[in-house]
N, CA, C and O of each residue as an XYZ file, in Angstrom:
676
protein
N       9.782     13.574     -7.123
C       8.657     12.893     -7.719
C       7.637     13.885     -8.269
O       6.736     13.495     -9.012
N       7.764     15.115     -7.926
C       6.883     16.193     -8.380
C       5.451     16.016     -7.897
O       5.190     16.145     -6.701
N       4.514     15.722     -8.799
C       3.098     15.674     -8.443
C       2.804     14.532     -7.464
O       3.244     13.397     -7.642
N       2.046     14.881     -6.429
C       1.544     13.851     -5.522
C       0.149     13.450     -5.977
O      -0.651     14.280     -6.409
N      -0.109     12.191     -5.871
C      -1.425     11.664     -6.176
C      -2.129     11.391     -4.849
O      -1.489     11.344     -3.798
N      -3.433     11.214     -4.900
C      -4.159     10.881     -3.677
C      -3.927      9.418     -3.335
O      -3.522      8.627     -4.187
N      -4.183      9.070     -2.101
C      -4.071      7.670     -1.683
C      -5.044      6.804     -2.483
O      -4.732      5.655     -2.796
N      -6.209      7.339     -2.815
C      -7.171      6.587     -3.613
C      -6.645      6.364     -5.028
O      -6.860      5.299     -5.605
N      -5.957      7.357     -5.591
C      -5.324      7.177     -6.904
C      -4.316      6.030     -6.854
O      -4.275      5.187     -7.750
N      -3.508      6.009     -5.800
C      -2.493      4.960     -5.655
C      -3.180      3.607     -5.455
O      -2.740      2.601     -6.012
N      -4.248      3.579     -4.669
C      -5.008      2.336     -4.471
C      -5.539      1.829     -5.811
O      -5.465      0.635     -6.102
N      -6.071      2.739     -6.622
C      -6.594      2.344     -7.931
C      -5.485      1.852     -8.851
O      -5.711      0.966     -9.675
N      -4.300      2.411     -8.720
C      -3.169      1.895     -9.495
C      -2.889      0.452     -9.089
O      -2.709     -0.399     -9.960
N      -2.846      0.150     -7.788
C      -2.609     -1.228     -7.333
C      -3.697     -2.172     -7.862
O      -3.399     -3.293     -8.274
N      -4.943     -1.725     -7.850
C      -6.047     -2.557     -8.344
C      -5.860     -2.831     -9.842
O      -6.034     -3.959    -10.304
N      -5.509     -1.795    -10.581
C      -5.242     -1.956    -12.019
C      -4.068     -2.912    -12.250
O      -4.162     -3.838    -13.056
N      -2.974     -2.684    -11.544
C      -1.773     -3.506    -11.742
C      -2.058     -4.967    -11.409
O      -1.558     -5.869    -12.080
N      -2.851     -5.195    -10.389
C      -3.233     -6.554    -10.020
C      -4.008     -7.222    -11.154
O      -3.800     -8.402    -11.436
N      -4.892     -6.482    -11.800
C      -5.657     -7.026    -12.926
C      -4.716     -7.394    -14.069
O      -4.869     -8.447    -14.687
N      -3.746     -6.530    -14.349
C      -2.762     -6.811    -15.395
C      -1.984     -8.075    -15.045
O      -1.768     -8.933    -15.901
N      -1.568     -8.187    -13.803
C      -0.826     -9.371    -13.354
C      -1.677    -10.633    -13.455
O      -1.172    -11.686    -13.844
N      -2.949    -10.542    -13.114
C      -3.833    -11.708    -13.206
C      -3.948    -12.177    -14.653
O      -3.936    -13.379    -14.917
N      -4.058    -11.252    -15.576
C      -4.149    -11.604    -16.994
C      -2.862    -12.287    -17.442
O      -2.900    -13.301    -18.139
N      -1.725    -11.728    -17.038
C      -0.433    -12.309    -17.403
C      -0.245    -13.693    -16.794
O       0.350    -14.567    -17.424
N      -0.740    -13.903    -15.588
C      -0.534    -15.169    -14.875
C      -1.407    -16.296    -15.419
O      -1.126    -17.466    -15.158
N      -2.457    -15.970    -16.168
C      -3.338    -17.028    -16.667
C      -2.613    -17.955    -17.631
O      -3.070    -19.071    -17.881
N      -1.501    -17.507    -18.166
C      -0.711    -18.345    -19.069
C      -0.128    -19.533    -18.303
O      -0.016    -20.628    -18.855
N       0.238    -19.330    -17.054
C       0.858    -20.364    -16.229
C      -0.199    -20.945    -15.285
O      -0.533    -20.330    -14.272
N      -0.714    -22.105    -15.610
C      -1.792    -22.705    -14.821
C      -1.382    -23.046    -13.399
O      -2.248    -23.177    -12.534
N      -0.079    -23.195    -13.126
C       0.381    -23.562    -11.794
C       0.398    -22.387    -10.827
O       0.550    -22.583     -9.621
N       0.247    -21.186    -11.331
C       0.416    -19.996    -10.517
C      -0.934    -19.351    -10.220
O      -1.463    -18.602    -11.040
N      -1.481    -19.640     -9.059
C      -2.722    -19.007     -8.640
C      -2.432    -17.587     -8.179
O      -1.398    -17.332     -7.561
N      -3.318    -16.683     -8.471
C      -3.070    -15.308     -8.081
C      -4.270    -14.720     -7.365
O      -5.391    -14.745     -7.871
N      -4.011    -14.186     -6.170
C      -5.071    -13.617     -5.342
C      -5.407    -12.205     -5.803
O      -4.512    -11.394     -6.041
N      -6.686    -11.918     -5.925
C      -7.102    -10.558     -6.227
C      -6.923     -9.658     -5.014
O      -6.640    -10.131     -3.914
N      -7.089     -8.366     -5.225
C      -6.900     -7.415     -4.135
C      -8.216     -7.153     -3.409
O      -9.222     -6.771     -4.008
N      -8.171     -7.372     -2.116
C      -9.288     -7.022     -1.250
C      -8.994     -5.663     -0.624
O      -7.890     -5.130     -0.734
N     -10.004     -5.125      0.029
C      -9.826     -3.834      0.690
C      -8.690     -3.886      1.725
O      -7.869     -2.971      1.791
N      -8.646     -4.942      2.520
C      -7.596     -5.073      3.538
C      -6.208     -5.096      2.896
O      -5.278     -4.463      3.395
N      -6.076     -5.813      1.809
C      -4.774     -5.928      1.157
C      -4.345     -4.601      0.518
O      -3.171     -4.236      0.573
N      -5.281     -3.894     -0.079
C      -4.957     -2.586     -0.662
C      -4.439     -1.646      0.417
O      -3.469     -0.920      0.197
N      -5.083     -1.655      1.586
C      -4.633     -0.783      2.680
C      -3.191     -1.079      3.059
O      -2.407     -0.159      3.292
N      -2.840     -2.350      3.122
C      -1.472     -2.715      3.513
C      -0.479     -2.352      2.418
O       0.635     -1.923      2.719
N      -0.859     -2.515      1.155
C       0.034     -2.109      0.058
C       0.266     -0.595      0.083
O       1.373     -0.132     -0.191
N      -0.767      0.169      0.409
C      -0.606      1.625      0.539
C       0.401      1.958      1.638
O       1.266      2.817      1.465
N       0.278      1.273      2.757
C       1.183      1.492      3.888
C       2.629      1.172      3.486
O       3.536      1.964      3.739
N       2.834      0.023      2.867
C       4.192     -0.358      2.473
C       4.746      0.581      1.401
O       5.924      0.936      1.445
N       3.929      0.981      0.457
C       4.386      1.912     -0.580
C       4.774      3.257      0.038
O       5.791      3.845     -0.328
N       3.961      3.734      0.969
C       4.281      5.007      1.619
C       5.554      4.883      2.452
O       6.382      5.794      2.459
N       5.709      3.776      3.145
C       6.925      3.561      3.930
C       8.171      3.534      3.066
O       9.194      4.119      3.422
N       8.088      2.857      1.935
C       9.228      2.802      1.014
C       9.537      4.191      0.476
O      10.699      4.590      0.397
N       8.494      4.926      0.106
C       8.689      6.293     -0.402
C       9.312      7.194      0.664
O      10.217      7.973      0.369
N       8.834      7.089      1.888
C       9.397      7.882      2.984
C      10.871      7.544      3.205
O      11.688      8.438      3.424
N      11.209      6.269      3.147
C      12.598      5.849      3.370
C      13.522      6.333      2.255
O      14.670      6.698      2.511
N      13.030      6.336      1.040
C      13.861      6.714     -0.108
C      13.897      8.228     -0.313
O      14.959      8.806     -0.545
N      12.727      8.864     -0.225
C      12.601     10.277     -0.587
C      12.392     11.229      0.572
O      12.321     12.440      0.362
N      12.290     10.716      1.798
C      11.982     11.549      2.959
C      10.681     12.322      2.793
O      10.513     13.400      3.363
N       9.761     11.766      2.008
C       8.477     12.415      1.775
C       7.411     11.342      1.591
O       7.679     10.271      1.047
N       6.210     11.640      2.047
C       5.104     10.694      1.894
C       4.687     10.583      0.435
O       4.882     11.499     -0.363
N       4.117      9.451      0.121
C       3.620      9.184     -1.217
C       2.346      9.973     -1.497
O       2.085     10.348     -2.639
N       1.559     10.222     -0.464
C       0.284     10.927     -0.582
C       0.091     11.780      0.672
O       0.789     11.597      1.670
N      -0.853     12.705      0.614
C      -1.066     13.637      1.723
C      -1.954     13.078      2.836
O      -1.886     13.553      3.969
N      -2.778     12.088      2.535
C      -3.678     11.537      3.544
C      -2.880     10.862      4.659
O      -1.783     10.347      4.441
N      -3.460     10.879      5.852
C      -2.807     10.273      7.015
C      -3.103      8.776      7.072
O      -4.112      8.307      6.546
N      -2.210      8.044      7.715
C      -2.389      6.617      7.946
C      -2.688      6.436      9.435
O      -1.994      6.985     10.291
N      -3.727      5.665      9.728
C      -4.167      5.461     11.107
C      -3.967      4.016     11.544
O      -3.959      3.099     10.723
N      -3.806      3.830     12.840
C      -3.653      2.503     13.434
C      -5.038      1.973     13.800
O      -5.593      2.315     14.844
N      -5.577      1.145     12.936
C      -6.859      0.513     13.196
C      -6.615     -0.916     13.652
O      -5.484     -1.400     13.622
N      -7.663     -1.580     14.066
C      -7.545     -2.925     14.623
C      -6.777     -3.875     13.705
O      -5.943     -4.650     14.174
N      -7.047     -3.819     12.425
C      -6.403     -4.744     11.492
C      -5.223     -4.125     10.755
O      -4.868     -4.560      9.659
N      -4.623     -3.114     11.356
C      -3.400     -2.538     10.797
C      -3.591     -1.127     10.283
O      -4.613     -0.488     10.530
N      -2.579     -0.651      9.558
C      -2.607      0.707      9.020
C      -3.738      0.902      8.006
O      -3.973      0.047      7.153
N      -4.431      2.034      8.111
C      -5.563      2.338      7.240
C      -5.545      3.815      6.851
O      -5.290      4.690      7.679
N      -5.820      4.067      5.583
C      -6.067      5.423      5.094
C      -7.597      5.574      5.055
O      -8.276      4.906      4.275
N      -8.118      6.456      5.902
C      -9.579      6.574      6.061
C     -10.296      6.894      4.748
O     -11.367      6.352      4.473
N      -9.711      7.764      3.949
C     -10.358      8.169      2.695
C     -10.512      6.971      1.742
O     -11.509      6.856      1.029
N      -9.526      6.101      1.744
C      -9.587      4.909      0.897
C     -10.587      3.921      1.490
O     -11.342      3.279      0.760
N     -10.587      3.802      2.808
C     -11.555      2.930      3.474
C     -12.974      3.335      3.089
O     -13.803      2.487      2.756
N     -13.244      4.630      3.137
C     -14.580      5.142      2.837
C     -15.021      4.738      1.429
O     -16.183      4.394      1.216
N     -14.106      4.780      0.483
C     -14.441      4.479     -0.905
C     -14.494      2.983     -1.217
O     -15.365      2.540     -1.966
N     -13.581      2.210     -0.656
C     -13.434      0.819     -1.087
C     -14.031     -0.218     -0.136
O     -14.144     -1.389     -0.499
N     -14.410      0.187      1.056
C     -14.924     -0.787      2.026
C     -16.260     -1.391      1.597
O     -16.672     -2.419      2.133
N     -16.935     -0.767      0.643
C     -18.194     -1.323      0.142
C     -17.976     -2.719     -0.462
O     -18.927     -3.486     -0.611
N     -16.742     -3.039     -0.804
C     -16.425     -4.345     -1.384
C     -16.286     -5.438     -0.326
O     -16.194     -6.620     -0.658
N     -16.271     -5.042      0.941
C     -16.126     -6.020      2.015
C     -14.877     -6.856      1.822
O     -13.791     -6.318      1.610
N     -15.029     -8.170      1.895
C     -13.888     -9.081      1.751
C     -13.708     -9.574      0.319
O     -12.861    -10.422      0.040
N     -14.510     -9.032     -0.569
C     -14.457     -9.452     -1.976
C     -13.344     -8.713     -2.717
O     -12.891     -7.646     -2.301
N     -12.927     -9.305     -3.808
C     -11.938     -8.663     -4.671
C     -12.508     -7.356     -5.211
O     -13.681     -7.284     -5.578
N     -11.672     -6.331     -5.255
C     -12.113     -5.018     -5.725
C     -12.001     -4.987     -7.246
O     -10.931     -5.244     -7.798
N     -13.105     -4.672     -7.923
C     -13.036     -4.574     -9.382
C     -12.373     -3.258     -9.792
O     -12.519     -2.242     -9.111
N     -11.648     -3.285    -10.905
C     -11.046     -2.054    -11.402
C     -12.099     -1.265    -12.164
O     -12.795     -1.806    -13.023
N     -12.206      0.010    -11.844
C     -13.140      0.912    -12.509
C     -12.393      1.576    -13.666
O     -11.436      2.317    -13.445
N     -12.827      1.313    -14.887
C     -12.150      1.850    -16.075
C     -12.103      3.386    -16.087
O     -11.303      3.969    -16.819
N     -12.936      4.034    -15.301
C     -12.883      5.501    -15.217
C     -11.567      5.982    -14.603
O     -11.230      7.161    -14.710
N     -10.825      5.078    -13.963
C      -9.561      5.458    -13.322
C      -8.347      5.249    -14.219
O      -7.214      5.424    -13.770
N      -8.561      4.880    -15.468
C      -7.435      4.548    -16.339
C      -6.546      5.764    -16.635
O      -5.340      5.606    -16.826
N      -7.114      6.959    -16.674
C      -6.286      8.134    -16.978
C      -5.298      8.421    -15.848
O      -4.151      8.781    -16.112
N      -5.727      8.267    -14.594
C      -4.810      8.493    -13.470
C      -3.745      7.397    -13.431
O      -2.602      7.655    -13.052
N      -4.110      6.190    -13.817
C      -3.126      5.108    -13.901
C      -2.057      5.479    -14.923
O      -0.867      5.264    -14.690
N      -2.481      6.032    -16.047
C      -1.531      6.477    -17.068
C      -0.607      7.573    -16.562
O       0.588      7.574    -16.855
N      -1.168      8.509    -15.799
C      -0.345      9.577    -15.215
C       0.691      8.999    -14.254
O       1.856      9.397    -14.276
N       0.268      8.071    -13.422
C       1.188      7.443    -12.474
C       2.272      6.680    -13.222
O       3.450      6.761    -12.873
N       1.873      5.937    -14.255
C       2.847      5.163    -15.033
C       3.848      6.043    -15.768
O       4.957      5.602    -16.071
N       3.467      7.280    -16.056
C       4.394      8.179    -16.752
C       5.428      8.794    -15.799
O       6.375      9.441    -16.245
N       5.246      8.595    -14.502
C       6.196      9.070    -13.500
C       7.081      7.880    -13.102
O       6.685      7.050    -12.283
N       8.273      7.808    -13.686
C       9.145      6.643    -13.498
C       9.464      6.369    -12.035
O       9.402      5.221    -11.595
N       9.802      7.396    -11.283
C      10.164      7.198     -9.880
C       8.992      6.625     -9.086
O       9.158      5.681     -8.313
N       7.814      7.198     -9.281
C       6.622      6.728     -8.578
C       6.253      5.306     -9.006
O       6.004      4.447     -8.160
N       6.220      5.061    -10.298
C       5.828      3.720    -10.750
C       6.836      2.674    -10.291
O       6.451      1.539    -10.009
N       8.119      3.029    -10.208
C       9.120      2.085     -9.693
C       8.869      1.748     -8.227
O       9.009      0.593     -7.827
N       8.501      2.742     -7.424
C       8.180      2.496     -6.013
C       6.964      1.571     -5.905
O       6.954      0.643     -5.096
N       5.953      1.827     -6.715
C       4.732      1.020     -6.643
C       4.966     -0.404     -7.139
O       4.464     -1.358     -6.545
N       5.717     -0.551     -8.214
C       6.024     -1.892     -8.727
C       6.875     -2.662     -7.713
O       6.643     -3.847     -7.476
N       7.853     -1.988     -7.121
C       8.689     -2.626     -6.092
C       7.834     -3.083     -4.920
O       7.991     -4.199     -4.423
N       6.932     -2.222     -4.482
C       6.029     -2.572     -3.382
C       5.182     -3.782     -3.761
O       5.080     -4.746     -3.002
N       4.589     -3.718     -4.925
C       3.730     -4.816     -5.376
C       4.511     -6.125     -5.475
O       4.068     -7.163     -4.984
N       5.671     -6.063     -6.113
C       6.479     -7.277     -6.303
C       6.911     -7.903     -4.981
O       7.031     -9.124     -4.882
N       7.145     -7.080     -3.971
C       7.626     -7.583     -2.684
C       6.518     -7.962     -1.702
O       6.756     -8.750     -0.787
N       5.313     -7.417     -1.874
C       4.270     -7.631     -0.872
C       2.964     -8.226     -1.389
O       2.204     -8.781     -0.596
N       2.680     -8.134     -2.659
C       1.403     -8.648     -3.173
C       1.342    -10.172     -3.134
O       0.257    -10.747     -3.213
N       2.476    -10.824     -3.016
C       2.492    -12.275     -2.921
C       1.997    -12.801     -1.585
O       1.669    -13.981     -1.461
N       1.943    -11.940     -0.597
C       1.398    -12.317      0.713
C      -0.121    -12.200      0.669
O      -0.670    -11.420     -0.109
N      -0.790    -12.974      1.504
C      -2.236    -12.800      1.631
C      -2.507    -11.514      2.416
O      -1.615    -10.960      3.058
N      -3.739    -11.060      2.352
C      -4.112     -9.862      3.117
C      -3.849    -10.079      4.602
O      -3.366     -9.178      5.289
N      -4.166    -11.273      5.096
C      -3.986    -11.534      6.524
C      -2.504    -11.608      6.888
O      -2.118    -11.154      7.966
N      -1.675    -12.163      6.025
C      -0.229    -12.186      6.292
C       0.318    -10.765      6.352
O       1.157    -10.461      7.200
N      -0.143     -9.896      5.466
C       0.299     -8.500      5.499
C      -0.175     -7.819      6.783
O       0.556     -7.032      7.384
N      -1.384     -8.124      7.190
C      -1.907     -7.578      8.446
C      -0.999     -7.984      9.599
O      -0.642     -7.157     10.437
N      -0.631     -9.254      9.637
C       0.232     -9.758     10.707
C       1.609     -9.091     10.672
O       2.191     -8.817     11.722
N       2.131     -8.831      9.478
C       3.439     -8.182      9.350
C       3.417     -6.760      9.932
O       4.427     -6.277     10.444
N       2.261     -6.102      9.848
C       2.178     -4.734     10.387
C       2.046     -4.721     11.899
O       2.208     -3.676     12.530
N       1.751     -5.883     12.488
C       1.520     -5.974     13.929
C       2.737     -6.462     14.720
O       2.620     -6.689     15.924
N       3.883     -6.628     14.092
C       5.044     -7.156     14.811
C       5.521     -6.149     15.865
O       5.367     -4.941     15.683
N       6.092     -6.639     16.952
C       6.623     -5.732     17.978
C       7.654     -4.773     17.366
O       8.516     -5.179     16.588
N       7.546     -3.529     17.727
C       8.461     -2.510     17.221
C       8.021     -1.873     15.919
O       8.678     -0.956     15.426
N       6.910     -2.347     15.350
C       6.403     -1.754     14.100
C       5.735     -0.414     14.403
O       5.311     -0.180     15.534
N       5.637      0.459     13.416
C       4.952      1.737     13.636
C       3.520      1.560     14.147
O       3.059      2.324     14.994
N       2.818      0.542     13.624
C       1.459      0.281     14.102
C       1.478     -0.051     15.588
O       0.712      0.518     16.365
N       2.358     -0.977     15.984
C       2.411     -1.421     17.381
C       2.836     -0.279     18.314
O       2.257     -0.104     19.386
N       3.827      0.481     17.911
C       4.287      1.616     18.731
C       3.161      2.633     18.903
O       2.959      3.162     19.996
N       2.428      2.907     17.821
C       1.319      3.864     17.881
C       0.205      3.360     18.793
O      -0.306      4.108     19.626
N      -0.165      2.101     18.637
C      -1.234      1.525     19.478
C      -0.818      1.549     20.946
O      -1.624      1.887     21.813
N       0.441      1.192     21.230
C       0.914      1.175     22.613
C       1.000      2.573     23.222
O       0.764      2.743     24.419
N       1.335      3.573     22.407
C       1.545      4.915     22.968
C       0.295      5.789     22.937
O       0.059      6.547     23.878
N      -0.512      5.702     21.881
C      -1.673      6.594     21.787
C      -2.986      5.872     21.512
O      -4.040      6.507     21.473
N      -2.939      4.566     21.321
C      -4.156      3.776     21.161
C      -4.604      3.594     19.720
O      -4.116      4.244     18.796
N      -5.557      2.678     19.570
C      -6.155      2.456     18.251
C      -6.827      3.730     17.768
O      -7.218      4.583     18.565
N      -6.954      3.845     16.483
C      -7.568      4.989     15.795
C      -6.643      6.204     15.711
O      -7.021      7.225     15.137
N      -5.444      6.106     16.271
C      -4.501      7.230     16.247
C      -3.721      7.246     14.937
O      -3.546      6.217     14.283
N      -3.261      8.434     14.572
C      -2.421      8.554     13.377
C      -1.074      7.888     13.627
O      -0.473      8.051     14.689
N      -0.614      7.142     12.640
C       0.754      6.615     12.662
C       1.607      7.710     12.025
O       1.480      7.983     10.832
N       2.453      8.320     12.801
C       3.225      9.472     12.344
C       4.195      9.089     11.224
O       4.866      8.061     11.310
N       4.272      9.909     10.178
C       5.181      9.622      9.061
C       6.637      9.434      9.498
O       7.337      8.589      8.939
N       7.099     10.195     10.475
C       8.492     10.047     10.930
C       8.744      8.662     11.520
O       9.832      8.105     11.370
N       7.741      8.112     12.186
C       7.847      6.769     12.753
C       7.905      5.721     11.634
O       8.689      4.774     11.698
N       7.073      5.904     10.623
C       7.085      4.991      9.468
C       8.428      5.091      8.746
O       9.036      4.076      8.405
N       8.882      6.318      8.519
C      10.150      6.527      7.798
C      11.312      5.855      8.526
O      12.114      5.158      7.905
N      11.406      6.059      9.824
C      12.510      5.458     10.590
C      12.449      3.937     10.532
O      13.470      3.282     10.321
N      11.264      3.373     10.716
C      11.112      1.920     10.697
C      11.512      1.346      9.337
O      12.222      0.343      9.266
N      11.057      1.982      8.271
C      11.374      1.478      6.931
C      12.850      1.653      6.606
O      13.448      0.790      5.964
N      13.445      2.760      7.041
C      14.890      2.929      6.818
C      15.701      1.901      7.596
O      16.709      1.394      7.104
N      15.260      1.600      8.802
C      16.003      0.667      9.665
C      15.742     -0.810      9.352
O      16.599     -1.658      9.601
N      14.567     -1.115      8.811
C      14.163     -2.526      8.716
C      13.739     -3.033      7.339
O      13.760     -4.241      7.101
N      13.363     -2.155      6.446
C      12.750     -2.606      5.191
C      13.595     -2.253      3.956
O      13.915     -3.124      3.147
N      13.944     -0.994      3.824
C      14.616     -0.516      2.613
C      16.126     -0.512      2.834
O      16.632      0.076      3.790
N      16.823     -1.175      1.934
C      18.274     -1.177      1.973
C      18.764     -0.114      1.000
O      18.543     -0.200     -0.207
N      19.430      0.884      1.552
C      19.936      1.978      0.711
C      21.456      1.907      0.729
O      22.089      1.990      1.781
N      22.021      1.752     -0.456
C      23.479      1.723     -0.577
C      24.018      3.140     -0.527
O      23.595      4.001     -1.298
N      24.952      3.379      0.381
C      25.541      4.730      0.489
C      26.770      4.854     -0.378
O      27.395      5.914     -0.415
């Protein structure tokens, strides 16, 4: 995948992609589409990183993921986006150049689109609940080292390889 982007860059890509999807969905009046809240962005980051780890044996970004009360969280993204509270996060047009860079990386954009297509249809709370299932990296981390602890990438990679990503050999 070559260049790694920051977790905040990836979060901004999800926010941008969600806006594009909302515009496209307005054509179909029967299809309501939920905007991205801070909680939902955090879960999409977790799933995207897990998919990347399962496929490439490498994290999507360098920032660590922590086991917080409401699931996996990247602290740096929390610091930037939590000001939105439970409201939909607006896309900042200043981030359009990084979105373009991400879109020009086919492997990365495919991972992000796959993540979005498979998980953005869930509500933020449904995604939170999915991260809390017994045997999940979040649950194992909370049980072994407590809340606020780092969820180790190897634990995420194993879980996603065993339970989420189907790789044809």
